[in-house]
C-alpha positions in Angstrom: 8.9 -18.2 44.9 8.0 -21.7 43.3 11.3 -23.7 43.7 11.2 -24.6 40.1 10.0 -21.5 38.7 11.1 -21.0 35.1 11.3 -17.3 33.6 12.6 -16.5 30.4 13.1 -12.8 30.1 14.7 -10.7 27.2 17.5 -8.5 28.3 16.8 -4.8 28.7 13.6 -5.2 30.8 13.0 -6.1 34.5 13.4 -9.6 35.8 10.1 -9.7 37.3 11.0 -11.9 40.4 9.4 -9.7 42.7 5.8 -10.6 41.4 4.0 -13.4 43.3 3.9 -15.9 40.4 2.9 -18.7 42.9 -0.3 -17.3 42.9 -3.2 -17.1 40.3 -3.1 -13.8 38.1 -6.7 -12.9 39.2 -5.9 -13.3 43.0 -2.8 -10.8 42.9 -2.5 -8.0 45.4 0.9 -6.8 44.5 1.9 -3.0 44.7 2.8 -3.0 40.9 -0.5 -3.8 39.6 -2.1 -1.0 37.7 -5.4 -1.0 36.0 -4.9 -0.3 32.3 -8.1 0.2 29.4 -7.7 -3.0 27.4 -9.9 -5.2 24.9 -11.6 -8.0 25.5 -9.6 -11.2 26.3 -10.3 -15.0 26.7 -7.8 -15.3 29.5 -6.9 -13.5 32.5 -4.5 -10.4 32.0 -3.0 -8.0 34.3 -0.6 -5.1 33.9 2.2 -4.2 36.1 4.3 -0.9 36.1 8.1 -0.8 36.6 10.4 2.2 36.3 13.0 3.1 33.8 15.1 5.9 33.0 12.7 6.9 30.1 9.6 6.8 32.4 7.3 4.0 33.7 7.1 1.2 31.8 3.7 -1.1 31.4 4.0 -5.0 31.0 0.9 -7.1 30.3 0.8 -10.4 32.0 -1.6 -13.1 30.1 -2.1 -16.5 31.9 -2.4 -19.3 29.7 -1.2 -23.2 29.1 2.5 -23.3 28.8 2.8 -24.8 25.4 0.5 -22.1 24.0 2.5 -19.1 25.7 6.0 -20.6 24.4 4.4 -20.5 20.8 3.1 -17.2 21.1 6.2 -15.7 22.5 8.2 -17.3 19.5 5.5 -15.9 16.9 5.8 -12.2 18.1 9.5 -12.7 18.3 9.6 -13.8 14.7 7.0 -11.2 13.6 8.7 -8.3 15.3 12.0 -9.5 13.7 10.3 -9.3 10.1 9.2 -5.5 11.1 5.5 -6.4 11.5 3.4 -4.2 13.8 3.2 -6.2 17.0 3.4 -6.0 20.6 6.8 -6.6 22.0 7.2 -10.2 23.5 9.1 -10.0 26.5 9.3 -13.3 28.5 7.5 -16.6 29.4 7.0 -17.7 33.1 6.4 -21.5 33.7 6.4 -24.1 36.3 4.7 -21.6 38.6 3.4 -24.2 40.8 0.8 -27.1 41.0 -2.4 -26.1 39.1 -1.0 -22.9 37.7 -1.0 -22.0 33.9 2.4 -20.2 32.4 2.3 -16.5 31.7 3.3 -14.6 28.8 5.0 -11.1 29.1 4.8 -8.5 26.7 5.4 -4.5 26.7 2.6 -2.4 26.9 2.2 -0.4 23.6 2.6 3.1 24.6 0.3 5.7 23.0 -2.1 2.8 22.1 -6.0 2.3 22.6 -8.1 -0.5 22.2 -11.1 0.2 19.6 -14.0 0.5 22.3 -12.0 3.5 23.9 -11.8 5.2 20.6 -15.3 5.3 20.1 -16.1 6.1 23.7 -13.8 9.0 23.6 -14.9 10.5 20.3 -11.4 12.1 19.9 -10.5 10.9 16.2 -12.5 12.3 13.5 -14.0 9.7 10.9 -13.2 7.2 13.1 -15.0 4.2 11.3 -13.2 5.0 8.4 -9.8 5.2 9.8 -10.2 2.0 12.1 -11.3 0.3 8.3 -8.1 1.7 6.7 -5.6 0.7 9.6 -7.2 -2.7 10.1 -7.1 -3.5 6.4 -3.4 -2.5 6.1 -2.3 -4.5 9.1 -4.1 -7.9 8.0 -2.3 -7.3 4.2 0.9 -6.6 6.0 0.8 -9.9 8.2 -0.6 -11.9 4.9 2.5 -10.3 3.2 4.8 -11.7 5.8 2.9 -15.3 5.6 1.2 -14.9 9.0 -2.4 -16.5 9.0 -3.8 -15.0 12.2 -6.7 -17.3 12.8 -8.7 -14.8 14.9 -8.6 -11.4 13.4 -10.7 -9.1 15.2 -10.7 -5.4 16.6 -10.2 -6.6 20.2 -7.0 -8.4 19.3 -5.9 -5.2 18.0 -4.3 -1.8 19.6 -4.5 1.3 17.7 -2.0 4.2 17.8 -2.5 7.9 16.1 -0.4 8.3 12.9 -0.4 11.9 11.6 -4.3 11.8 11.4 -4.6 8.4 10.6 -4.4 5.3 12.9 -2.1 2.5 12.9 -3.1 -0.9 13.8 -1.0 -3.5 15.9 -1.3 -7.2 16.5 -1.9 -7.9 20.2 -2.9 -11.7 20.5 -1.5 -14.4 18.0 -1.8 -17.3 20.1 -4.2 -18.7 17.1 -1.6 -17.7 14.5 0.7 -19.4 12.2 3.7 -18.4 10.3 4.2 -19.9 6.7 6.6 -19.1 4.1 3.7 -17.7 2.1 -0.3 -17.7 2.3 -2.5 -19.8 -0.2 -5.4 -17.9 -1.6 -7.6 -20.3 0.8 -5.9 -19.3 3.8 -6.2 -15.5 3.1 -10.0 -16.1 2.4 -10.4 -17.8 5.4 -8.9 -15.4 7.4 -10.9 -12.7 5.8 -14.3 -14.7 6.8 -13.0 -14.9 10.5 -12.2 -11.1 10.4 -15.7 -10.0 8.6 -17.7 -12.1 11.3 -15.6 -11.2 14.4 -15.7 -7.1 13.2 -19.4 -7.0 12.7 -20.0 -8.8 16.1 -17.8 -6.4 18.0 -19.3 -3.4 16.3 -22.8 -4.6 17.3 -21.6 -4.9 21.0 -20.0 -1.5 20.7 -23.5 -0.1 19.2 -25.5 -1.6 22.5 -22.9 -0.4 25.2 -23.1 3.2 23.7 -26.7 3.4 23.3 -26.2 4.2 19.4 -27.9 1.1 17.5 -27.6 1.2 13.9 -25.3 4.0 13.8 -22.1 2.0 13.0 -23.5 -0.6 10.5 -21.7 -3.4 11.8 -22.4 -5.9 8.8 -21.8 -3.3 6.3 -18.4 -2.0 8.0 -17.2 -5.4 8.4 -18.1 -6.1 4.8 -16.2 -2.6 3.7 -13.0 -4.0 5.7 -13.0 -7.1 3.5 -13.4 -4.7 0.4 -10.7 -2.4 1.5 -8.2 -5.2 2.2 -8.8 -6.8 -1.5 -8.3 -3.3 -3.0 -5.0 -2.8 -1.3 -4.1 -6.5 -1.9 -4.6 -6.3 -5.4 -2.8 -2.9 -6.0 0.3 -4.6 -4.3 0.4 -8.1 -6.1 -1.6 -7.7 -9.4 0.0 -8.1 -12.8 0.3 -5.4 -15.2 0.8 -5.6 -18.9 2.3 -2.8 -21.0 4.1 -2.8 -24.1 7.4 -1.4 -25.5 6.1 2.2 -25.8 4.6 2.3 -22.3 7.7 1.2 -19.9 7.1 4.2 -18.0 4.2 2.0 -16.4 6.9 0.3 -14.5 7.9 3.5 -12.5 4.5 4.7 -12.2 3.4 1.5 -10.5 6.5 1.6 -8.0 5.8 5.3 -7.5 1.9 4.1 -6.3 3.7 1.6 -4.1 6.0 3.9 -2.5 2.9 6.4 -1.9 1.1 3.6 -0.1 4.0 3.0 1.9 5.5 -0.2 0.5 8.8 -1.1 -1.0 9.5 -3.7 -3.9 12.6 -5.7 -3.3 12.6 -7.0 -6.9 10.2 -7.4 -9.7 9.5 -10.2 -12.4 9.0 -9.1 -16.2 7.6 -11.6 -18.4 8.0 -11.2 -22.1 5.2 -12.0 -24.4 3.9 -11.4 -28.0 2.1 -8.5 -27.2 4.6 -7.0 -24.7 5.4 -7.4 -21.2 3.9 -8.5 -17.8 5.1 -6.9 -14.6 4.4 -9.6 -11.8 5.2 -8.5 -8.1 5.9 -11.6 -5.4 3.9 -10.7 -2.2 7.1 -11.8 -0.4 9.1 -9.1 -1.8 6.5 -6.1 -1.3 7.8 -4.6 2.0 5.8 -1.9 4.3 7.3 0.9 5.6 8.9 3.0 2.9 8.8 6.4 4.5 9.3 5.3 7.9 12.6 3.4 7.0 13.8 6.5 4.9 13.0 8.9 7.8 15.1 6.7 10.1 17.8 6.6 7.6 18.1 10.3 7.3 17.5 11.4 10.7 17.4 8.4 13.1 13.8 9.2 14.1 11.7 6.6 14.5 7.6 7.2 13.5 4.7 5.8 12.2 4.4 5.5 8.4 2.1 8.6 8.1 3.9 10.4 10.5 7.1 9.7 8.7 5.7 10.8 5.5 4.6 14.1 7.0 8.1 14.7 8.5 9.5 14.1 5.1 7.6 16.4 3.6 8.3 19.2 6.1 12.0 18.2 5.5 11.7 18.9 1.8 10.0 22.0 2.3 12.5 23.2 4.6 15.6 22.3 2.2 13.7 23.8 -0.7 13.8 26.9 1.2 17.4 26.7 2.1 18.1 26.4 -1.4 15.7 29.5 -2.4 17.7 31.4 0.5 21.2 30.3 -0.4 20.6 30.4 -4.1 22.0 27.1 -4.5 21.3 23.7 -3.7 22.1 22.6 0.0 23.4 18.9 0.6 21.0 16.5 1.9 23.0 15.7 5.0 23.5 19.7 5.6 19.4 20.1 5.1 18.8 17.1 7.6 21.0 18.5 10.3 19.6 21.7 10.2 16.0 20.6 10.1 16.8 18.4 13.4 18.3 21.1 15.1 16.5 24.0 14.1 12.9 23.0 13.4 12.1 19.3 14.9 14.3 19.4 18.1 13.1 22.8 19.3 9.5 22.2 18.4 9.2 19.2 20.6 11.5 20.6 23.3 8.9 23.2 23.7 6.4 20.5 24.9 6.2 20.8 28.8 7.2 17.7 30.6 3.9 16.9 32.4 2.6 16.9 28.7 4.7 14.2 27.1 2.1 11.5 27.9 -0.3 12.9 25.7 1.3 12.1 22.3 4.4 10.8 21.0 6.7 13.3 19.5 6.3 12.7 15.9 2.5 12.9 16.5 3.1 16.1 18.6 5.3 17.6 15.5 2.4 16.6 13.1 -0.2 18.3 15.0 1.7 21.4 15.6 2.1 21.5 12.0 -1.6 21.2 11.3 -2.4 23.6 14.1 0.3 26.3 12.2 -1.6 25.8 9.2 -5.1 26.5 10.6 -3.9 29.6 12.4 -1.9 30.8 9.2 -5.2 30.5 7.0 -7.0 32.5 9.9 -4.2 35.3 10.0 -3.8 35.1 6.0 0.0 34.9 6.8 2.4 32.5 8.1 2.3 32.7 11.9 5.6 30.9 12.2 6.4 27.3 13.8 7.2 28.2 17.5 4.3 30.5 17.9 2.0 27.5 16.5 3.5 25.2 18.8 2.9 27.3 21.8 -0.8 27.9 20.9 -1.2 24.3 20.0 0.1 23.2 23.5 -2.2 25.9 25.3 -5.3 25.5 23.3 -5.0 21.7 22.0 -2.4 19.4 23.5 -3.1 20.9 27.2 -7.0 19.6 27.0 -6.2 16.0 25.3 -6.2 12.9 27.2 -3.3 11.2 28.1 -2.5 8.3 25.9 0.9 6.8 26.8 -0.7 4.6 29.4 -4.4 5.0 30.0 -4.6 3.9 33.5 -8.3 4.4 34.2 -11.3 3.8 31.9 -12.9 7.1 30.4 -16.1 7.5 28.9 -17.4 10.8 27.2 -20.7 11.9 27.1 -23.1 10.2 24.5 -23.2 13.5 22.5 -19.6 13.5 21.7 -19.1 9.7 20.7 -17.8 9.4 17.4 -20.1 7.5 14.8 
């Protein structure tokens, strides 16, 4: 170990002192090293594996100058504290020795994949549209929080399944800036960077996979910007209404909730022709369904997963109401749903398949399979038989996604386009 090595690491993680910090990352031969499918990086990035009570934990180590490493560590910590979708910053290593840069340590995001792997595997239906939706929502969420990315790209993003959709996470924040709020000029500049980067990345993927012309790189990048603008407008635009149309306030808030956003406060401005409803971007908060699910059940999930689980919980509570011919208290319904529906379904997944999907996604896909089987049988097949069929016919044949340790390329005729 270098005598002046400085390692700042958060508690709850390994101390990383058994790694050869006195050597350049590119030359490491540590037995902890693992090869993980990754995006394209401008710096050297290596992955190491440690055991913990919940299974193997992977960490990404990125070599870069010490001031930039410390700054990115602080940015990621602040974004995470604001509940932004970012990778978890774990530590910074400096003073590694003469001529060696610092290293930023982040926790690998379980069940996540880079966009190139998603295209190569072809395992996500309508991938192009889902990438656009996830990318636009990520950029909107970051901009609402006052974060200027400066290098928005698909390569700097990881994607996780989210009840049939995708959820996007920021991976690289070294060019970012956090402000109290962003000006329109800052947002437009970030969008220009995003459009240029996405078009170039998709063109590269077309060449890599031999599918030139099928991803429409420039058109797709322009659609990303259009989806961003549409969502930003829905979240922040002013709306006029008169005394006889005050119900529009509730309608607007309901639409925002359906999109997965909460509003902490709103501003009503009176005028000669009625009122104007104004929403400050700083008080539009993402994660409406995720927070409600956690408050009710303690479960952590992506936004669309949470919406699906809440819908199933509401359906189950309605069944209890009908069976007992009287309303069932919400706390009772939640307890019974967890113990009689969700937990038995998740517990039925064999341990060797836990790396395929996270618990919330497994439950969502089992519900989808139940619907499919019930349509075929023209009657409800029941949850547990559907779970068993889902495990054997779907999940067992799906690739692992908790940590993808080896590149896997699907045959060209299976690629998503």
